[in-house]
VMD Tcl script that draws the C-alpha trace (Angstrom):
set ca {
  {8.26 9.39 -20.58}
  {11.05 11.77 -18.93}
  {14.41 10.29 -18.37}
  {13.93 10.44 -14.39}
  {10.45 8.57 -14.98}
  {12.42 5.88 -17.10}
  {15.19 5.58 -14.45}
  {12.97 5.60 -11.54}
  {10.80 2.79 -13.32}
  {13.79 0.88 -14.07}
  {14.78 0.96 -10.47}
  {11.22 -0.31 -9.32}
  {11.57 -3.14 -11.77}
  {15.09 -3.99 -10.70}
  {14.69 -3.85 -6.86}
  {10.87 -5.25 -6.61}
  {10.54 -8.24 -4.46}
  {7.54 -10.43 -4.11}
  {4.54 -9.09 -2.02}
  {0.83 -9.98 -1.48}
  {-1.80 -6.98 -2.23}
  {-4.76 -7.81 -0.07}
  {-7.82 -6.40 -2.00}
  {-11.11 -6.25 -0.30}
  {-14.07 -6.47 -2.57}
  {-17.15 -4.61 -1.92}
  {-19.60 -5.79 0.93}
  {-23.39 -6.09 0.56}
  {-26.42 -6.57 2.49}
  {-27.78 -10.28 2.83}
  {-31.15 -10.58 4.41}
  {-30.86 -7.05 6.10}
  {-27.38 -7.63 7.64}
  {-23.99 -6.26 6.20}
  {-21.55 -8.89 5.10}
  {-17.97 -7.47 4.56}
  {-16.29 -8.19 1.09}
  {-14.24 -10.86 0.46}
  {-10.45 -10.60 0.57}
  {-8.53 -11.39 -2.52}
  {-4.84 -11.96 -2.20}
  {-3.05 -10.47 -5.33}
  {0.60 -11.40 -5.95}
  {2.44 -8.42 -6.92}
  {6.13 -6.92 -6.85}
  {7.08 -4.10 -4.94}
  {9.76 -2.08 -3.14}
  {9.29 -1.64 0.52}
  {11.71 0.39 2.22}
  {11.86 3.08 4.96}
  {10.31 6.41 4.50}
  {12.34 9.51 3.40}
  {12.65 12.52 5.67}
  {10.21 14.42 3.46}
  {7.66 11.43 3.56}
  {7.77 11.57 7.27}
  {7.28 15.39 7.26}
  {3.95 14.77 5.50}
  {2.57 12.70 8.11}
  {0.25 14.39 10.91}
  {2.43 15.19 13.74}
  {0.89 12.64 16.27}
  {1.62 9.77 13.80}
  {5.17 10.36 12.90}
  {6.42 8.06 15.54}
  {4.58 4.97 14.24}
  {6.12 2.42 11.63}
  {5.70 3.72 8.26}
  {7.22 2.67 4.99}
  {7.37 3.63 1.38}
  {6.15 1.38 -1.29}
  {7.05 1.63 -4.95}
  {5.11 -0.73 -7.33}
  {3.83 -1.01 -10.87}
  {0.44 -2.69 -9.28}
  {-2.75 -0.51 -8.97}
  {-3.29 0.10 -5.18}
  {-5.76 1.97 -3.51}
  {-6.12 3.79 -0.08}
  {-9.42 4.69 1.64}
  {-12.29 6.11 -0.45}
  {-15.04 7.38 1.98}
  {-17.09 8.53 -0.84}
  {-17.37 5.09 -2.48}
  {-17.26 3.32 0.80}
  {-14.02 1.54 -0.04}
  {-11.43 0.29 2.45}
  {-7.74 0.93 2.30}
  {-5.92 -2.04 0.66}
  {-3.02 -3.66 2.78}
  {0.12 -5.00 1.50}
  {2.15 -7.99 2.87}
  {5.81 -8.22 2.43}
  {8.28 -10.96 2.26}
  {8.95 -10.91 5.98}
  {5.19 -11.20 6.93}
  {4.57 -7.65 7.85}
  {1.30 -6.13 6.66}
  {0.93 -2.48 5.78}
  {-2.28 -0.53 5.36}
  {-2.09 2.14 2.54}
  {-2.50 5.47 3.74}
  {-1.23 7.65 0.59}
  {-0.96 6.91 -3.09}
  {0.68 9.00 -5.64}
  {0.58 7.66 -9.25}
  {3.78 8.30 -11.33}
  {2.15 8.34 -14.73}
  {5.26 9.26 -16.55}
  {6.82 5.98 -15.60}
  {3.77 3.71 -15.24}
  {4.36 3.14 -11.26}
  {2.91 4.42 -8.00}
  {4.59 5.41 -4.78}
  {2.45 4.80 -1.64}
  {3.05 5.50 2.24}
  {1.84 2.69 4.35}
  {1.70 2.00 8.09}
  {2.60 -1.28 9.79}
  {-0.45 -2.89 11.21}
  {1.01 -6.27 11.86}
  {4.49 -7.50 12.24}
  {3.49 -11.11 13.16}
  {0.01 -12.84 13.59}
  {0.48 -12.75 17.64}
  {1.10 -9.16 17.53}
  {-1.02 -5.99 16.35}
  {-0.06 -2.42 16.62}
}
mol new
graphics top color blue
foreach p $ca { graphics top sphere $p radius 0.5 }
foreach p [lrange $ca 0 end-1] q [lrange $ca 1 end] { graphics top cylinder $p $q radius 0.2 }
display resetview
């Protein structure tokens, strides 16, 4: 573990707040009809914060005005995997906002991951 990895991991642990990881399990065909997989809410701890300028520059130009956040967590989170037909997971923060994971980078030297996520719902009555 590098010194930076240790300090960054310590910061993730110290600043993490409760959140819910919404993990969708694989769907299946039942009697010839597709049935979506069930949604499992998994309690995790995560730091959800505004993205840095460099994070925003990585986004496609047309998406730079949307509501994105950076998420730091020790939980195993996943984005969409088209080859495995897996949907991207979502995370619901303490304030009730739900974010869809769009990018994930594993920080193996410190045992956590850093993700970019897009706001998909800020309250039950309104969707973006």
